[in-house]
N, C-alpha and C positions, 0 to 999 in steps of 0.2 A: 504493500499499500504506500502511495507516494505521500510525503509530508504535506501538511496543510499549510498554505501560506495565509498569514493572519492580517488583518486590516490594523488591528490594535496589537501591536507587539508587547511581550512581557517586558522588555528592556524599557519600553516607554512608560509602562505602569511604575516600574521601579524608580525611574528617573524623576517621574512626577512626585512621587512619595519619598523622594531622597533625603529630605531633612531627617536628621537622626531621631527626632521626636516622633516622626510621622511613620517609620518603618513599622511599627506595631499595627499600624492601620491595615496593612497589607494582610497580616496573618488574621485580624479580625474580619476582614472582608472575605478571606477563603472560609472562614467559619460560617459567615452569613450565607455565602453561596451553597456550601454543603448542607446547611439547615434549611434550604428552600425559602430564604427571605426575599428573593427577588420575585416580585409578583408580576411585573410586566416589563418588557423590554422591547425597544422598537430602534432600529438603526435606519437612518435617513441618508443613503449614500451620497446623494446629489449635494447634501449640505455637510457632509462629514460629521454628522450629529447623532449622538446616542441619548435616547430618552428612556427613562425607566422609573419603576416604582418598587419600593422596598418596604418591608415591615420595619417599623420604628417603635421602639419602646421608650416613650418619652419619660415616663415615671414608672415606678414599681407597679407591675401588672396593668399599665395603660398601654394599649396598642393603638398604633396610628400608622398611616402611611406617609412615607417620604417620598417626594417627587424629585427625581435627579435629572440632570442634564450635563452631557460631557461633550465638548466640542474638539475635533481633532484637527491636526494639520494634514496636508496631502501626504506626507511621508509616515503617517501613522503616529506621530508624537501627540500627546495631549496639549491642547492649547489652553483650555480652562475647564473647570467643573464646578457644579453648584448643586446644593441639596436643601431641602426645605426644613431639615432638622435644625436645632439651635446651633450646632456646631458646623453645619454645612455651608456657612459663608466663607469659611477657610478650607478646611479638608475634614472629612470624616469617613469612617470605615464603610458607609453606604456607598459613596463614590468608589472606593477600592472594590467593593464587591460588584458593583455594575461594571467597572472596568474589567475585572476578572471574568465575569460571566460573558462579557463581549469578546474578550481574547479567545475564549473556547467556542464561541458560537457564531462569530463572524468571519467569514473567509473571503478571499478576493473575488470568489465567484458570486458572492451576494451583491456585488457592485453591479449595476446594471450594464449589460453588454450591448454596446452600440452596433455591433456587427450582426446582432442577432435579429434585428429588425426584419420583419417580412417584406419581401419586394412584392409590389402590385404588378401583377401580370396583365397584359392586355389579353381581352377574350377576342379571339377571332369569330366572325360569324360564320356558322356552318348551316348548310341547308337541311331541312328536316323532311322526313318522308313520313306520311301517315298511312298506318296499316289498321284495318278494322278486322279484328279476329273474335268472333262471337260477339259479345257485348262489350268487349274491352278495347279502347283505341290506344294503340302503341306508337310511340314516336321513335323513329330510329334516326340517329345523327349519321349523316354520310360524310365521310373524309374525302 
């Protein structure tokens, strides 16, 4: 099996969270992905934009949803990210979770293929011959 080419590279995620205080967010993000906390995920290839929704525990036993957005550069590096959780204005593990989920679930084949557009073929007119056989009329195309 050929290796998958990723749109969002793991090195880009590590670089985005490269601050020594933020490296632990990647581990927490992995835990969130493994625990199925990513509730929705959408990649817009034309805009290089990832949108997602994650389970967010704001207080003890209070469950809410965080809405996330990650913008990418053309080379796959992360431009910026935001989350609606209180910490999400800077960086949070929800962003790390969506980035890791995207790394595993977006490939370069998910980007729209321009060459795959169907060509419109001209139809040439062909004469029709009518046959009546019993009560059914058949049309035969003559070449």
